[in-house]
N, C-alpha and C positions, 0 to 999 in steps of 0.2 A: 504494500500500500504506500502511496505517495503522501507526503505531508507538505502542503504549500503554506509558506509564511507570506502573508499578503497584507496590503493596506488598500482599502477601497479607492479606486480611481487611479492607482499608481500603475507602474509597468507590470505589476502582477496580474492585471486584468487579462492580458492575452494568454498568460500561462493558465489561469483559471478557466478561461473559455476553451482552451485546447484540451485541458483535462476533461471538461464536460463533453467535448466533441468525441473524445475517445471512449467515454463511458466507463473508464476504469475507476476502481475504488481509490478514494483519496480523502484526506482530512485537511481542514483549513485551520490555520493558526493565525489569528489577528495580531498584527504588529501595530500598536496604537501610536500613531505619530503625535497625537495630542499629549501623550505622556512620555514622549521621546524614547519609546521602547526600542526604536531602531538603533539607538546608541547605548543601550543597556548592555551590561556585561554578558548576559545570557545570549542575547542575539548576536553580539559581536563574535562570540565563539563560532557561530554558524556562518556568519558573513562579516569578515573583518572590515569591509567597506562601509558597513552600516546602511546599506541600501536594500531595497525590496525589489524583486522577490528573492527568496531562497526556496529551493525544492529539495526535500530529503528523498533521495532515490537509493533504495537498497541500503539504508542506514548511512548514506553519505550525503552531506550537504553540497548542493550544486548551485552556482550563482549565474547571473546574467540572463535576462529574459530571452534574448534571441537564441542563446545556447540551449535554454530549457525548451523553447519551442521546437528547435531542431531535434533535440534528444527525444522528446515525446513523439514527434512525428515518425521518427525512425523506430522507436520501440513499439509503436502501434500502427503498423502499415495498413491494418484493416480499416482505420478511420479515414484513409485517403486524404490526408492533410498535406501530402507532398508527393510529387512524381517519384516513382520508384528509381532507385539508383541505376544509372546507366541509360535512362531514357532521355529524350531530347529536352524535356522540361526541367530536368533536375538542376541544371546549372542556373536557369532563370530563377528558380525557387531559392537556391542558395544565395544568389546575388541580391534578390529583393529582401530576404530575411536579414542579411548582414547590412545592406545599405540602409534600410529603414531604421535599424537600431543605431548604427554608427553615425549616420548623417542626420536624418530627421530627428531621431531621438536625442542626438547630441545638441542640435540647435534648440530644441525645446528645453534641454537642461540649461543652456545659456540664458534663455528667455526667463525661466522661472527662478533661477538660482544665481543672481549676480554675486552672492556671497562666495561662490566657488572661486571667484576672481578677487576676493577680498574687498568687495564693494557692498555698501548698503543698498544702493540702487545704481542704475545706469544713467548717464546723461541722455537727453532726448536723442541726440545723434547716434549714440551707441545702441539704444533700444530700437531705433528705426532701422539700423543696419542689420540687427539680428532678425527683426520682423521681416525685412525684405528678403533675407536668405530663406526664411521659412516659407514665405509666400512664393518665392521663386521655385522652391522644391515642390510645393504642392501644385504649382502651375505645370511643371514638367511631368509630374505623375499623372495629372489630369490629361495632358496631351498623350501620354502613353496609353491610358485607358481608352481615349477616343479612337486611337488607331488599332489597339490590340486587345481591348476589353471584351466582355464587361468586367472580368476579373484581371488581376495582375498577370496571371498566366493564361489569359485568353478566356476560353469557355470553362476552364476548370477552376473551381474554388480551391483555395489552399489556406494554410495557416497564415500566409503572408497577408491575406485579405483581412483576417482578424487583427493582425498587427497594425496594418494601415488604418483600420477603423478606430482602433484605440488612439492612435496619434491624431486622427481627425477630431476625436472628442476633446483632446487636449487643447485644440484651437477654438473651442466653443465660445470663449470670452475674449478672443483676440480681436483686433480691429477688423480683420476680414476672416470670418470663420471658414473652415475648410469646406463646409457644405455649400458655399457660394460658387464653387466650381461644379459644373453640371455632371461630369462623369464621376468625380469623387462622390458627389451626393448620391448618384445612382448606385454606386457600389455600397455606400453606407446603408441605403435602404434595403439592399439584399442581405447584407451581413447582419444588421440589427434585427432582421426578421427571423434569423436562425434561432432554434430553440436554445442552443448553447449560449448565445449572447443574451437572450431574454432571461434565462435562468441565472446567469452570472450577475446581471444587473439586479435581479430580485434579491439574490443572496447578499450582494454587497451594498444594497440600498442606493443604487445609482439611477436616479430618475430625472436628471437635470439636463439631458441632451437627447436630441433625436434629429435624424435627417429630415430635410424638407420634403413633404409629400409631393410627388410629381403631379 
């Protein structure tokens, strides 16, 4: 059985949704950010970075949301969350999984946590620069979906679509929400209608975002 250490709305969302997609037995362990539990001694033994998520797999704590998504997709091929190894779509799935986490996820990290750079807040110019990078990335992904969609891998749903939808939710209060791009919004409508996403939001109490109805 897996144990997912999570915080509602954080990067653990996609891992939680993937666990639900697989239907495998798992337990949830809340990491209360309000009580700073992510920096408590107990949690730091599992994840020295103090970040969420952490997934205990066969009694071993594993970190990094993208790595956990790939691990679960590989351990549960019956869920069809990734193209099989050696097939034409595998490289695309790997690319999107890593790119979304390292590039888009990294930009969101900059947007939400200026303290990572030792600042209480950004100047207007710096915040605008980060915003423009996020919007430029969303614009490019929307263009990809327009040409190759409806999903990131074409007609096949994958875990990367859950990952992208999580990042779209993170932009819900930004000056330009991700759902203002039409193909991104269309993907979000498909993904948020999946039972795994609906159940994850119910469990985590997340009811503050939805794609715009077509």
